C-alpha positions in Angstrom: -21.7 -36.7 -37.1 -25.0 -35.1 -37.9 -27.5 -37.3 -39.7 -30.7 -36.7 -41.7 -33.5 -39.2 -41.7 -35.3 -39.8 -45.0 -38.2 -42.1 -46.0 -37.1 -44.3 -49.0 -39.4 -44.5 -52.0 -39.4 -48.2 -51.8 -41.9 -48.9 -49.1 -41.6 -46.3 -46.4 -38.5 -47.8 -44.6 -36.5 -45.4 -42.5 -33.0 -44.7 -44.0 -30.1 -42.6 -42.7 -27.9 -40.4 -45.0 -24.8 -38.5 -43.7 -24.9 -34.8 -43.8 -21.7 -33.6 -45.7 -19.2 -31.8 -43.6 -18.8 -28.3 -44.8 -16.2 -26.9 -42.4 -13.4 -28.3 -40.2 -13.1 -27.1 -36.5 -9.7 -26.1 -35.2 -8.7 -25.6 -31.6 -5.5 -24.7 -29.8 -5.0 -27.1 -26.9 -1.8 -25.6 -25.5 -3.2 -22.1 -24.7 -4.9 -19.0 -26.1 -4.6 -18.7 -29.9 -3.6 -15.0 -29.5 -0.9 -15.9 -27.0 1.2 -18.6 -28.7 4.9 -18.6 -27.7 8.1 -20.2 -29.0 6.9 -20.8 -32.5 4.7 -23.9 -31.9 1.3 -24.9 -30.6 -0.7 -28.1 -30.0 -3.7 -28.2 -32.3 -6.7 -30.4 -32.5 -8.8 -30.7 -35.7 -12.3 -32.1 -35.5 -13.0 -34.3 -38.5 -14.5 -37.7 -39.3 -12.0 -40.6 -38.7 -12.1 -41.7 -42.3 -10.6 -38.4 -43.5 -7.8 -38.0 -40.9 -5.2 -39.3 -43.4 -6.4 -37.0 -46.1 -6.0 -33.8 -44.2 -3.6 -31.2 -45.7 -2.0 -28.5 -43.4 -1.0 -25.1 -44.6 0.8 -22.6 -42.4 0.8 -19.1 -43.9 0.1 -20.6 -47.3 2.9 -23.2 -47.2 2.2 -26.9 -46.9 3.6 -28.4 -43.8 3.5 -32.0 -42.5 3.1 -32.0 -38.7 2.9 -35.4 -36.9 -0.8 -35.9 -36.0 -2.4 -38.6 -33.9 -6.0 -39.7 -34.4 -8.1 -39.6 -31.2 -11.6 -40.5 -32.0 -13.2 -37.6 -33.9 -10.1 -35.5 -33.7 -6.5 -35.5 -34.9 -4.1 -33.8 -32.5 -0.4 -32.8 -32.8 2.1 -29.9 -32.5 2.4 -27.4 -35.4 5.8 -25.7 -35.4 7.5 -23.0 -37.6 5.3 -20.1 -36.7 6.7 -16.8 -37.4 6.6 -13.9 -34.9 3.3 -12.1 -35.0 0.3 -13.2 -37.0 0.0 -16.6 -38.5 -2.8 -18.4 -40.4 -3.1 -22.2 -40.1 -5.5 -23.7 -42.7 -6.5 -27.4 -42.8 -8.3 -28.9 -45.8 -9.3 -32.1 -47.5 -11.2 -33.0 -50.7 -14.7 -34.4 -50.0 -16.4 -37.3 -51.8 -18.1 -34.9 -54.2 -14.9 -33.1 -55.0 -15.6 -30.2 -52.7 -12.9 -28.5 -50.6 -13.7 -28.8 -46.9 -11.6 -26.4 -44.9 -11.0 -24.8 -41.5 -8.7 -22.1 -40.4 -7.4 -20.4 -37.2 -5.4 -17.3 -36.5 -2.3 -17.7 -34.2 -0.3 -14.9 -32.8 3.2 -15.9 -31.9 5.5 -14.3 -29.3 9.2 -15.0 -28.4 9.7 -17.8 -25.8 11.8 -15.2 -23.9 8.7 -13.0 -23.5 7.0 -10.7 -22.9 3.5 -11.5 -24.0 1.1 -9.3 -22.0 3.1 -8.3 -18.9 4.7 -5.2 -20.4 8.3 -4.1 -20.7 10.7 -6.6 -18.9 12.6 -5.7 -15.8 16.0 -4.1 -16.3 18.8 -4.5 -15.3 18.4 -8.3 -15.1 21.2 -10.7 -14.2 21.4 -14.2 -15.4 21.8 -17.1 -12.9 22.1 -20.1 -15.2 25.6 -20.9 -14.1 24.7 -20.9 -10.4 21.7 -23.2 -11.4 24.1 -25.8 -12.9 23.0 -25.0 -16.5 26.1 -23.4 -17.9 26.6 -20.0 -19.4 23.6 -18.2 -20.8 23.2 -18.4 -24.6 21.9 -14.8 -25.0 21.1 -11.6 -23.1 17.7 -13.1 -22.1 19.4 -15.7 -20.0 18.4 -18.6 -22.2 19.9 -22.1 -22.0 19.6 -25.3 -24.0 17.0 -27.7 -22.7 18.5 -30.5 -20.6 17.2 -33.8 -19.2 18.5 -35.6 -16.1 17.3 -38.9 -14.7 17.0 -39.9 -11.0 15.5 -42.9 -9.2 14.1 -43.7 -5.8 16.0 -46.7 -4.3 14.4 -49.5 -2.3 15.9 -47.9 0.8 14.0 -44.7 0.0 17.0 -42.6 -1.1 17.1 -40.4 -4.2 20.0 -41.3 -6.6 21.3 -40.2 -10.0 20.5 -42.6 -12.8 23.8 -42.2 -14.6 23.0 -44.4 -17.6 19.3 -44.1 -18.4 19.6 -46.3 -21.5 21.6 -49.1 -19.8 21.0 -51.8 -17.2 19.0 -50.6 -14.2 20.6 -50.5 -10.7 19.4 -53.5 -8.6 17.9 -51.2 -6.0 15.4 -49.3 -8.2 12.1 -49.1 -6.3 8.7 -49.3 -7.9 5.6 -47.3 -7.4 1.8 -47.6 -8.1 0.3 -44.5 -9.6 -3.1 -43.1 -8.8 -4.6 -44.8 -11.9 -3.2 -48.2 -10.8 -0.1 -48.6 -13.0 2.9 -50.2 -11.3 6.1 -48.6 -12.8 9.7 -48.2 -12.0 10.3 -45.1 -9.7 12.5 -43.4 -12.2 12.0 -39.6 -12.7 13.0 -37.5 -15.6 13.7 -33.9 -14.9 13.6 -31.4 -17.8 15.5 -28.1 -17.2 15.2 -25.0 -19.4 14.3 -21.4 -19.6 11.1 -19.7 -20.6 10.2 -16.0 -20.1 13.7 -15.6 -18.6 12.8 -18.0 -15.8 14.6 -21.3 -15.0 12.0 -24.1 -15.0 12.2 -27.8 -13.9 9.6 -30.4 -14.9 9.7 -33.8 -13.1 7.7 -36.8 -14.3 7.9 -40.5 -13.9 9.5 -42.0 -17.0 10.9 -45.4 -18.0 13.9 -44.6 -20.2 13.9 -48.2 -21.6 10.3 -47.9 -22.9 9.9 -47.1 -26.6 9.7 -43.4 -27.7 11.2 -40.2 -26.4 9.5 -40.7 -23.0 7.0 -43.0 -21.5 3.6 -41.2 -21.1 2.1 -44.3 -19.5 3.8 -43.4 -16.3 2.1 -40.0 -16.1 -1.4 -39.9 -14.6 -2.3 -36.7 -16.6 -2.3 -34.5 -13.5 0.1 -31.5 -13.1 1.1 -29.6 -10.0 2.7 -26.2 -10.4 4.5 -25.0 -7.2 4.6 -21.3 -6.3 7.4 -20.1 -4.0 7.2 -18.2 -0.7 7.8 -14.8 0.8 7.7 -11.3 -0.9 10.5 -9.3 -2.4 11.9 -8.0 -5.6 15.2 -8.9 -7.2 16.9 -7.8 -10.4 18.1 -11.3 -11.4 16.8 -14.6 -12.8 16.8 -16.5 -9.5 18.5 -19.8 -8.7 17.2 -23.4 -8.4 18.8 -26.8 -8.8 17.8 -29.8 -10.7 16.9 -31.7 -7.5 14.8 -28.9 -6.1 11.7 -30.2 -7.9 12.2 -33.6 -6.2 13.4 -32.5 -2.8 10.5 -32.6 -0.3 7.9 -35.0 1.0 5.1 -33.5 -1.0 7.1 -33.8 -4.2 7.9 -37.4 -3.4 4.3 -38.3 -2.8 3.2 -36.5 -5.9 5.7 -38.2 -8.1 4.9 -41.6 -6.6 1.3 -41.1 -7.5 2.2 -40.3 -11.1 1.8 -36.5 -11.0 4.0 -34.2 -13.0 5.6 -31.4 -11.0 6.9 -27.9 -12.1 8.9 -25.3 -10.3 10.2 -22.0 -11.8 12.6 -19.3 -10.4 10.3 -16.4 -11.4 7.4 -18.0 -9.5 9.1 -17.5 -6.2 7.4 -14.5 -4.6 10.5 -13.3 -2.8 12.1 -12.9 -6.2 9.2 -11.7 -8.3 6.0 -10.4 -6.6 4.5 -9.3 -9.9 1.3 -11.4 -10.3 0.8 -10.3 -13.9 4.3 -11.7 -14.8 3.6 -14.8 -12.7 0.4 -15.4 -14.8 2.3 -14.8 -18.0 5.1 -17.2 -17.1 2.6 -19.9 -15.9 0.8 -19.6 -19.2 4.0 -20.0 -21.2 5.4 -22.9 -19.2 2.0 -24.7 -19.2 1.9 -24.2 -22.9 5.4 -25.8 -23.4 4.3 -28.7 -21.1 1.2 -29.4 -23.1 3.2 -29.3 -26.4 5.8 -31.7 -25.0 3.8 -34.0 -22.8 0.1 -33.7 -23.6 -3.0 -32.1 -22.2 -3.4 -32.7 -18.5 -6.7 -33.5 -16.8 -6.1 -30.7 -14.5 -3.4 -28.2 -13.3 -3.2 -27.5 -9.6 -1.4 -24.6 -7.9 0.5 -25.4 -4.7 2.5 -23.2 -2.2 2.4 -21.1 0.9 2.7 -17.5 2.0 3.8 -15.6 -1.1 3.1 -18.7 -3.1 -0.5 -18.5 -1.8 -0.7 -14.9 -3.0 0.4 -15.8 -6.5 -2.2 -18.7 -6.7 -5.1 -16.5 -5.6 -4.2 -13.6 -7.8 -3.7 -15.8 -10.9 -7.0 -17.7 -10.2 -8.9 -14.5 -9.7 -7.5 -12.5 -12.6 -6.6 -15.2 -15.1 -9.3 -17.9 -14.8 -8.5 -21.1 -16.6 -4.7 -21.1 -16.1 -5.2 -23.1 -12.9 -8.0 -25.6 -12.4 -7.6 -25.5 -8.6 -5.3 -24.1 -6.0 -3.8 -25.5 -2.7 -2.7 -22.3 -0.8 -1.3 -22.5 2.7 -0.1 -19.9 5.2 -2.4 -17.8 3.0 -2.5 -14.1 2.4 -4.9 -12.5 -0.2 -2.4 -10.2 -1.9 0.9 -8.3 -1.5 -0.3 -4.8 -1.0 -3.1 -5.5 1.5 -0.7 -7.6 3.5 2.1 -5.0 3.3 -0.1 -2.3 4.8 -0.9 -4.5 7.8 2.7 -5.4 8.3 3.9 -1.8 8.1 1.3 -0.8 10.7 2.9 -3.3 13.2 5.9 -1.3 14.0 3.7 1.7 14.9 1.4 -0.4 16.9 4.2 -2.2 18.8 5.7 1.1 19.8 2.4 2.4 21.0 1.6 -0.7 23.1 5.1 -0.8 24.6 4.3 2.7 26.0 0.7 1.9 26.6 0.3 -1.7 27.7 -3.0 -3.3 26.9 -4.7 -6.7 27.2 -4.4 -9.4 24.4 -8.0 -8.7 23.5 -7.4 -5.0 23.0 -4.2 -5.6 21.0 -6.0 -8.1 18.8 -8.8 -5.7 18.1 -6.4 -3.0 16.9 -3.8 -5.2 15.2 -6.2 -7.7 13.6 -3.8 -10.6 14.4 -3.5 -13.3 17.0 -1.2 -12.7 20.0 2.5 -12.2 19.0 1.9 -12.0 15.3 2.4 -8.3 14.9 5.6 -8.5 17.0 6.9 -11.2 14.7 6.0 -9.2 11.6 7.9 -6.2 13.0 11.0 -8.3 13.8 11.0 -9.9 10.4 10.1 -7.0 8.2 10.3 -3.8 10.1 13.8 -2.9 8.9 13.3 -3.4 5.2 13.3 0.4 4.9 15.5 2.3 7.3 15.6 6.1 7.4 19.2 7.1 7.9 18.5 10.7 8.4 15.6 13.2 8.3 12.0 12.1 7.8 10.4 9.6 5.5 7.6 12.1 4.9 
């Protein structure tokens, strides 16, 4: 809080008088204020601690009562009930001199089914919620009700279903020590749902016997978002299973450390190679995560091949959505890679008729020995001319 230093009339002693607060500062923690989705947003209001209980919230002129938590010089919580389009959130309190102290922010809300900034959605588009174990879709946008499943790591290292999360624990539940030194049961909660027509899974350590809806003490405030491989385009939602977010060594290590993990069908590049849609979906799922779980210290991208392409395109064109990336088997983008791959068939045919050294082939192809041949075998027949010329 700002302070003004005044000399008292009594004998020149230094005194301090508080400068009155004239305006409250509001901030959207869950994402850009102009790109809110799903009718809610996590908000922070900067105000002196002594006035936190006096704050009054008005959404579009109507008084609301969101659950807010004091955090030093801020209160933080989720404001819901936003209408589609423009919204005004105003916060105020009456100061000690009877003056109104206010702050306001404009929020633009979009449907949780999208789109936000990616343009018209792909059509036709087939749902895959049944194949993903989530039942029949609730609407034409392939939505499902949010669901929670519990699993645990056994002392033998196996993954098992925790059938009764609120009941007695199995005797073989393992424990793990997170990166911030907390020793907790190795019990994982997986949230499943749909956002932007994509099936997402969120996995995080959670002690279901702890008070509250979930146990944030088990989460180390770090989030890893996995991007899937390859390149292709499909006219459907994509399929994943509830255990896919748990099912490899990297996932097990991340969860054991306390990281939260996210996967999403529309972030598998062989299903959706549109990096704009990938960024939009990431923004929306990240927003939901922050609203439901809290603000992470950082969000890291992870994945190879087409997953690496998505990470690099998002990091370059939408800075701030990811705080870091871990690409492997990396390619810079789809189109530059596709041109090189399409050249491989022509170059293979040429060098079959005109043999050359490995050094010469590398100079022309731009790849290590055998790479161009592998590209041709794997991708050369994606387009086949059945008659006439392609040109």
